[in-house]
C-alpha positions as CSV (number, residue, x, y, z in Angstrom):
1,X,106.7,-32.3,186.9
2,X,103.4,-31.1,188.4
3,X,100.8,-29.1,186.5
4,X,101.4,-26.1,188.8
5,X,105.1,-26.2,188.0
6,X,104.4,-26.3,184.2
7,X,101.9,-23.4,184.5
8,X,104.6,-21.3,186.3
9,X,107.1,-22.1,183.6
10,X,104.6,-21.1,180.9
11,X,103.8,-17.9,182.7
12,X,107.5,-17.0,183.0
13,X,108.2,-17.8,179.4
14,X,105.3,-15.7,178.3
15,X,106.5,-12.8,180.5
16,X,110.1,-13.2,179.1
17,X,108.7,-13.3,175.6
18,X,106.8,-10.1,176.1
19,X,109.8,-8.4,177.6
20,X,112.0,-9.5,174.8
21,X,109.5,-8.2,172.2
22,X,109.3,-4.9,174.0
23,X,113.1,-4.5,174.0
24,X,113.3,-5.5,170.3
25,X,110.7,-3.0,169.3
26,X,112.4,-0.2,171.4
27,X,115.6,-1.0,169.6
28,X,114.2,-0.9,166.1
29,X,112.2,2.2,167.0
30,X,115.4,3.9,167.9
31,X,117.1,2.7,164.6
32,X,114.2,3.9,162.5
33,X,114.0,7.3,164.2
34,X,117.7,7.9,163.5
35,X,118.1,6.4,160.0
36,X,114.7,7.3,158.5
37,X,115.1,11.1,158.4
38,X,118.7,10.9,157.3
39,X,118.0,8.7,154.3
40,X,114.9,10.8,153.4
41,X,116.9,14.0,153.5
42,X,119.7,12.4,151.4
43,X,117.1,11.9,148.6
44,X,116.4,15.7,148.6
45,X,120.0,16.7,149.0
46,X,120.9,14.6,146.0
47,X,118.4,16.4,143.8
48,X,115.1,14.6,144.5
49,X,112.0,16.8,144.3
50,X,109.0,14.4,144.6
51,X,107.5,14.9,148.0
52,X,104.5,12.6,147.5
53,X,107.0,9.9,146.4
54,X,108.9,10.2,149.6
55,X,105.6,10.1,151.5
56,X,104.7,6.9,149.7
57,X,107.9,5.2,150.6
58,X,107.4,5.8,154.3
59,X,104.7,3.1,154.5
60,X,105.3,1.2,151.2
61,X,107.1,-1.5,153.2
62,X,103.8,-2.8,154.7
63,X,104.1,-6.2,152.8
64,X,107.1,-7.0,155.1
65,X,104.6,-7.5,157.9
66,X,103.2,-10.5,156.0
67,X,106.3,-12.4,156.9
68,X,105.8,-12.6,160.7
69,X,102.1,-12.9,160.2
70,X,102.5,-15.9,157.9
71,X,104.9,-17.5,160.3
72,X,102.6,-16.9,163.3
73,X,99.6,-18.3,161.3
74,X,101.6,-21.5,160.3
75,X,102.4,-22.1,164.0
76,X,98.8,-21.5,164.9
77,X,97.6,-23.8,162.2
78,X,100.0,-26.6,163.3
79,X,98.4,-26.5,166.8
80,X,94.7,-25.9,165.9
81,X,94.6,-27.5,162.4
82,X,91.8,-26.2,160.1
83,X,90.2,-24.5,163.1
84,X,93.0,-21.9,163.2
85,X,91.8,-18.3,162.6
86,X,93.1,-16.6,159.5
87,X,93.1,-13.2,161.3
88,X,91.9,-11.8,164.6
89,X,90.9,-8.3,163.6
90,X,87.2,-7.5,164.1
91,X,85.3,-4.9,162.0
92,X,85.4,-2.3,164.7
93,X,89.2,-2.5,164.9
94,X,89.5,-2.7,161.1
95,X,87.5,0.6,160.7
96,X,89.6,2.3,163.3
97,X,92.8,1.1,161.5
98,X,91.5,2.5,158.2
99,X,90.9,5.9,159.8
100,X,94.4,6.0,161.3
101,X,95.8,4.8,158.0
102,X,94.3,7.8,156.1
103,X,95.5,10.2,158.8
104,X,99.0,8.6,158.7
105,X,99.1,9.1,154.9
106,X,98.4,12.8,155.3
107,X,101.0,13.0,158.1
108,X,103.5,11.3,155.9
109,X,103.1,14.1,153.3
110,X,103.4,16.9,155.9
111,X,106.6,15.3,157.4
112,X,108.2,14.7,154.0
113,X,107.5,18.3,153.0
114,X,109.3,19.5,156.1
115,X,112.3,17.2,155.5
116,X,112.5,18.5,152.0
117,X,112.8,22.1,153.1
118,X,114.6,21.9,156.5
119,X,117.9,20.5,157.7
120,X,117.6,17.2,159.5
121,X,118.6,18.7,162.8
122,X,115.9,21.4,162.6
123,X,113.1,19.1,161.4
124,X,114.0,16.4,164.0
125,X,113.9,18.9,166.9
126,X,110.5,20.3,165.7
127,X,109.1,16.8,165.4
128,X,110.3,16.1,168.9
129,X,108.0,18.8,170.1
130,X,105.1,16.4,169.3
131,X,105.6,15.2,172.9
132,X,103.8,18.4,174.1
133,X,100.9,17.8,171.7
134,X,100.8,14.1,172.5
135,X,100.5,14.9,176.2
136,X,97.5,17.2,175.5
137,X,95.7,14.8,173.2
138,X,96.4,11.9,175.5
139,X,94.9,13.9,178.4
140,X,91.6,14.4,176.6
141,X,91.4,11.1,174.6
142,X,92.6,8.5,177.1
143,X,92.6,10.5,180.3
144,X,96.4,10.3,180.8
145,X,97.5,12.3,183.8
146,X,100.3,14.8,183.7
147,X,103.5,14.2,185.8
148,X,106.3,16.5,186.7
149,X,108.6,14.6,184.2
150,X,106.2,15.0,181.3
151,X,105.6,18.6,182.1
152,X,109.4,19.3,182.2
153,X,110.0,17.4,178.9
154,X,107.1,19.3,177.2
155,X,108.4,22.6,178.4
156,X,112.0,22.0,177.3
157,X,111.1,20.7,173.8
158,X,108.6,23.6,173.3
159,X,111.4,26.1,174.2
160,X,113.7,24.4,171.7
161,X,111.2,24.7,168.9
162,X,110.6,28.4,169.9
163,X,114.3,29.1,169.7
164,X,114.5,27.6,166.2
165,X,111.5,29.7,165.1
166,X,113.2,32.9,166.3
167,X,116.7,32.1,164.8
168,X,115.9,30.5,161.4
169,X,118.5,32.3,159.2
170,X,121.5,30.4,160.5
171,X,120.4,26.9,159.3
172,X,118.5,27.8,156.2
173,X,119.7,25.7,153.2
174,X,121.3,27.5,150.3
175,X,119.2,28.7,147.5
176,X,116.0,28.4,149.6
177,X,113.7,31.4,150.0
178,X,112.3,32.5,153.3
179,X,108.8,31.5,152.2
180,X,109.8,27.9,151.5
181,X,111.7,27.7,154.8
182,X,108.8,29.0,156.9
183,X,106.4,26.8,154.9
184,X,108.6,23.8,155.7
185,X,108.6,24.9,159.3
186,X,104.8,25.1,159.4
187,X,104.3,21.8,157.7
188,X,106.7,20.1,160.1
189,X,104.8,21.5,163.1
190,X,101.6,20.3,161.5
191,X,103.1,16.8,161.1
192,X,104.0,16.8,164.8
193,X,100.5,17.9,165.8
194,X,98.8,15.3,163.6
195,X,101.1,12.5,164.7
196,X,100.6,13.5,168.3
197,X,96.9,13.0,167.7
198,X,97.4,9.7,166.0
199,X,99.3,8.1,168.9
200,X,96.7,8.5,171.7
201,X,94.0,7.7,169.0
202,X,95.7,4.3,168.6
203,X,95.6,3.8,172.4
204,X,91.9,4.8,172.4
205,X,91.1,2.2,169.7
206,X,92.9,-0.4,171.7
207,X,90.7,0.5,174.7
208,X,87.5,0.4,172.6
209,X,88.4,-2.7,170.6
210,X,86.5,-5.1,172.9
211,X,88.9,-7.9,172.3
212,X,92.3,-9.0,173.6
213,X,95.2,-7.0,172.2
214,X,97.9,-9.5,171.2
215,X,101.1,-9.0,169.3
216,X,99.6,-10.7,166.3
217,X,96.6,-8.4,166.4
218,X,98.9,-5.3,166.6
219,X,100.7,-6.5,163.5
220,X,97.5,-7.0,161.6
221,X,96.4,-3.5,162.6
222,X,99.8,-2.0,161.6
223,X,99.5,-3.7,158.2
224,X,96.1,-2.2,157.6
225,X,97.2,1.2,158.7
226,X,100.3,1.3,156.4
227,X,98.3,-0.2,153.5
228,X,95.7,2.6,153.6
229,X,98.4,5.2,154.3
230,X,100.1,4.0,151.1
231,X,96.9,4.2,149.2
232,X,96.5,7.9,150.2
233,X,100.1,8.7,149.1
234,X,99.6,6.7,145.9
235,X,96.6,8.9,145.0
236,X,98.8,11.9,145.7
237,X,101.5,10.6,143.4
238,X,99.0,9.9,140.6
239,X,97.5,13.4,140.9
240,X,101.0,15.0,141.0
241,X,102.3,12.7,138.2
242,X,105.2,11.5,140.3
243,X,105.2,8.0,138.7
244,X,105.8,9.5,135.2
245,X,108.5,12.0,136.4
246,X,110.2,9.3,138.4
247,X,110.4,6.9,135.5
248,X,111.6,9.6,133.2
249,X,114.3,10.6,135.7
250,X,115.5,7.0,135.8
251,X,115.6,6.7,132.0
252,X,117.2,10.1,131.3
253,X,119.6,9.8,134.4
254,X,119.0,13.5,135.2
255,X,118.7,12.6,138.8
256,X,121.9,11.3,140.2
257,X,121.7,7.5,141.1
258,X,123.0,8.2,144.6
259,X,119.9,10.4,145.1
260,X,117.5,7.6,144.3
261,X,118.7,4.2,145.3
262,X,119.6,4.9,149.0
263,X,116.1,6.3,149.3
264,X,114.7,2.9,148.5
265,X,115.9,1.8,151.9
266,X,113.3,4.1,153.5
267,X,110.4,1.7,153.4
268,X,111.8,-1.0,155.6
269,X,113.5,1.5,157.9
270,X,110.4,3.7,158.4
271,X,108.1,0.8,158.5
272,X,110.2,-0.8,161.3
273,X,110.1,2.4,163.1
274,X,106.3,2.5,163.0
275,X,106.0,-1.1,164.1
276,X,108.0,-0.1,167.1
277,X,105.6,2.8,167.8
278,X,102.5,0.6,167.7
279,X,103.9,-2.2,169.8
280,X,105.9,-0.3,172.5
């Protein structure tokens, strides 16, 4: 077998691997988008009240990223020996990941507040309107051009959010005041705007990184982002005394078990969803 043939096979395998990873991340992104809001809403429907706690769970699954990173490092070490790099992230990219992590922590709170006050269908449609804000921010941050498809999608989603804003009485949860409902609506819109800003900001950081963007590097970045987002939510939980209330609820069983334990599945689900966002 000639060297040229071997190079062609390696190129094809690399292309097939990238395509497989893309498909895998699209699948887990779809699963996370569907399951995450439902499980989070279940917590509030079953009697949960701690919004910062729900925000914390959205990125508390960041240690799961260590599993593929360790596997990749072991493979790299088997090939390069002691010369294998422990990590690829440079200070510039690390600082950008920290900033995105802080913003993500704030966005987690806004989103969790909206889910706590709005039905899943309403909050999901409002969050979907982030496409309009993403298109605007992407135009200014990364110079992405508008197309007829993106304009049509933005228009339709914006109309959907507007219809919800004008007809809010039909889907308002029982025993919830108009003030709480409208505040939840506003917080969800704010979450959509902030997340729409984060997405092109990630792309901008990739462009300014001055290093090759590999799958391993993206995983490292995602771990840093989720770690600092979790720190932000942990501070919120400490200030709001969520840890004390949560432990007391477990001991006194005032909160139904079905309202708590399914919610513990949110970290891996939401974290899988965010990994899909950063790698697709």
